[in-house]
N, C-alpha and C positions, 0 to 999 in steps of 0.2 A: 569532500571536505567542506564544512559549513562556509557559506558565502562564496564558494567558487562558481564562476560562470564561464561556460565554454561556448564559443561561437564557431560555426563551421561544421564540417570542413569545406575548404575550397581546393580546387585542383592546382598543382604547382609542378614545375619541372626544374630539376637541378642537373646540370651537365647531361641533359637529354633523358634523365631518369624521372619517370612520373611518380608523384607522391601527393600528399595532401597537407594543407596548412590550416591550423586552428588558431584562434585567438583566445588566450586564457586570461582570466582575471581571478586571482586568488589573493584576498586581503592579507597584507603583511605590514606590520608596524616596524619600519626600518629607521625613519628619521623622527617620528613623532608629529610630523606635520601632514595632515590628511591629503592635501592636494598633491604633495610630493610623493607620499606613500602610495597613493592611487596610481600614479604614473609608474612607480617602480614595482607595482604589483601586477601589471599587465604586460603580457609578452606573447610573441608568436611561437608556435610549436610546429615543427615540420616533421612529418612521418613518412618513412619509405620502407616498403616491404618487398622482398624478392619475389618475382613471379614464379609460380609453380611449386613453391614449398608450402606445405601445410602450416598455417599460422600457429597451430597448437604445438608444433615441433620446431619452431623457428627461434633461434637465439636473438637477443636484442642488445644493441649498444646505444647508450645515451651519451652524446658528446657535448661538452661545454668548452667554450673558447676562453681566452685569457682576459686580462684586465681591460675593461672598456671595449673589448673586441666583439663585434657582432657575430651572430651565428653563421653568416655567409663565409667567414674565414675558415669554417670547418666543412664547407661544402665538398671539398675534395675527398672526404672520407666516404661520401655516399656511394659512388660507383665501386669503390674498393670493397666495401662491406656487402653491397648487393650482389656483386659477382661471387662472393663467398657463400651466398645464401643466408646472410645475416641482416636482420632488420635494423634500422637506424632512426634515431630521433634527435633533433637539434632544437635548442631554444636559447634565448638570450638570458644572461644573468643580469642582476641589478646594475645599473649604470653602464649598460652596453647596448648599442644598436637602438632598436625600437623600444627597449625597456629603460627609458631614460627621459629626461626633460627635453632633450634635443635628439632627434632621430639621426644620430651621427654615426657613420661607419668608419671613421678614421682610426679608431682604436686609441685615441689620445685621451688619457684619463683627466688631464687638466681641463680640457674642453668640456668634459662631463661634470667636473666639480664646480666650475664657474657658475652655471645656472643655479646650483644649490646655494652658493654664497649669495647670489642675487636675490634669493628668496629667504635669506636669513638662516639658512641651514648650514651648520659647520660639520665637516667630516670628522667623526670621532671614532675612537676605538670600539665603544659599544655597538656602533653601526656595523663594524666588521663582523661581530658575533651575530647581529640581527640578520645580516646578509647570508651568513652561513646557515642559520636556521631557516631563512626564507627559501634558499635553494634546496635544502633538504626536504622541506615540505612540498616544494614544486616537484621534486623528483617522485615523491609519493603520488601526487596528483597525476603526473605523466604516466607512471607505470599502471595506475588504476585505469586511466583512459585507454591505454594501449591494450590492456587485458579485456576491458569491457566492450570497446568499439572495434578493435582490430583482431581480437582473438589471440593476442600474443601472450599465451599462458605458460610457455616453456620456462623452466626454472633457470635457464642460462641467461644471465644478465651481466653485462660489463659496463662500468662507467669509464669513459675516456675523457681526459681533460688536458688542455694545453695551458701551460704556465699557471695562472691563477685558477683556471678551470680545473686543473689537477687538484689544487688545494681545496676548492669547494666540493669537488667530487669525493675527495678523501674524507672530508668532514661527514658526509652522508654515509660513506663506506664504513668508517670506524665508529662514529657515534650512533648513527642510525641503523647500522647493520645491513645496509642495502647493497645488493649485488654480490656476485661470487668472485669478480675480478675488478681490480683497479688498475687502469693503464694510464700512465701520464707521460706527456712529452714536454720537454724543457721545463719541468716542474717537479715538485715532490710534495710530501704531506706534512712537513714541519713548518708551521706558521712563523715561529720565531726565527728560525734560520732563513726562511724565505724573506722576511722583512730585513734581516741583517744584510743579506746579499743585495737586496734591491735598493736600500737606502744609500744615498751618496755619502762619502766619508765625512763631509762637513755637517751632516744633519744635526747632531747634538748641539753644535755651536750655533747653527742658524736658528733653531727653535728656541734658543735661550736668549737671543738678542732682543732688545726693545723693538716694538713694532715698526718705528720709522727706519731704524737701522736695518731691520729685516727686509723691508721693502726695497731699500737701495741695493742691498747685497743680492737678493733674489732676482731683482730685475736684470742684473748683469748676466745671470745664468739661465733664468727661466722665463724671460720675456715680459709681457705687459701685465700679467696677472699674478703678481707675487702672493697675494692673499690666498688664492685657491691653491697655489703650489705649496705655501706654508702649511695649510691645513693637511694636505696629503703627507708632507714630510713629518708633521707632528704625529700623525697616526703611526707612520713607520717607526719613528723614534720610540713611541710608547710600546709598540709591539716588540721592538728590540730589547727593551728593558724587561718585558715579560711579567706584567701584573696579573691580577686575578682574572680579569676579563680575557686577557690574552691566553691564559691557561685554559679557560672554558672554550675559547674559540679555536684552539689548536687541535687539529685532528689527532696528533700524536698522544694527546692526553688519554685517548680512548683506544690506543693501539692494542692493549691487552684483550680487547673484545674480539680481535680478529684471530680465528684459529687457523690451523694449518690446512684446512680445506679451502681457504680463500687465498687468492693469488694477488700479489702486488708487483708491478713491473714499471720501471721508469726508464725513459729514453732521454738522455741529456747530451749536450755537446761539450767537448773538452775546451772549447773556446767561448763558452757562454760566460759573459761578464755580469749578467743579472742574476742568474740562478747558478750557484756554484755546484759543479758536478760532484765535488767531494761531500757536499751536504746531502745531495740526493742519494749517494751511495750509503752514507751513514744512516739516513732515514730508512732506506730499503732493508738494511741489515737488522732493523728492529722488529721486522715481521717474520713470522715462522716461515712463510714461503714468499720471500721478497728478493728482488734482484734489480740491479741497475746496470744499464748498458751505456757506456760512454763512447761517443762517436768523434773521431778526429775530424777537424775541419768544420764542425758544426758549432754555431753560436746560438743566440737566442732567436731562433727562427731563420737565421741566415747561414750561409755556408761560404767558406773561403776556398774549398776544393772538394772534389767528389760530388756525389749525388746531392740534389736539392733537399731542403727540409721536408717538402711534401713527399718526395720519394722515400726518404728515411722513415717517415711515419707510416706510409703505406706498407713498407716492408715489415715494420714493427707490428702493425695490426695483423698482417698476414701470418707472422710467426706466432704471435701470442694467442691468436684465435683460430689457428690452423685446425685444431681438433673439433671446432664447431662448424667447419665447412659441411655443406651437404654432399 
């Protein structure tokens, strides 16, 4: 892709499994401010291949994490996939981990938005569309790199996403036609429903108040940085209303491009208070080959009883990719 620069690879290990790490720069216009966009255009890419399987016949999973969450939060999938004989690639999405203005691994979106505000950049709805386009282009760069440098030419490709990572993967899956399988954990593919479940109940009221009143109200609930929090809530509110930009950014706008040869599966918790399980089920039902599995005791990455979130995801990947095992 024009302007793309790739550094590396360097050796890396995740949970004792050897792999390689690249540093990728692919120019993306997300905020309209060059110094910020340069930071959001640079990201680490981690690649792991199973030992002993011919690369040309090795399936591939590309995994994306959730909102502001770094790739390290997906590290647990590496041994699971390698043991199945499946290659795995991980990278940061915009405003997450090393692909941000602060290399923060807390997963706190407000901490990521504050540096934008300090540089005069306000989080907006068009930025959501720009981030979706950026990640879709990144996935094209990653698949080309893995084909050309690692010999991963097998047609079996799955996109796996956690929470927002599911939404971003779905955008490339439906709009871009990338991959044969979309697998999502604690997420789904409908941007508007995602925003509605994520937004606090008072969001429409908060974003309608005068600035000084907003600051006082938000400081009670969201700490010392009400401006950054307000920008985030404003985007959620806009997405909930569903304007023209929201329609363009919503993966479900392009769901009719997904035929019955491509599979969609979501794993969600019955106790998830951020991503409503009924929304995920309704979303899955709009695909020819879509299904949603609801897990008792599972919340948004947490559990109140039974196996841990990590164990649930490992089982999910094992069942949904079982026919790709070597």
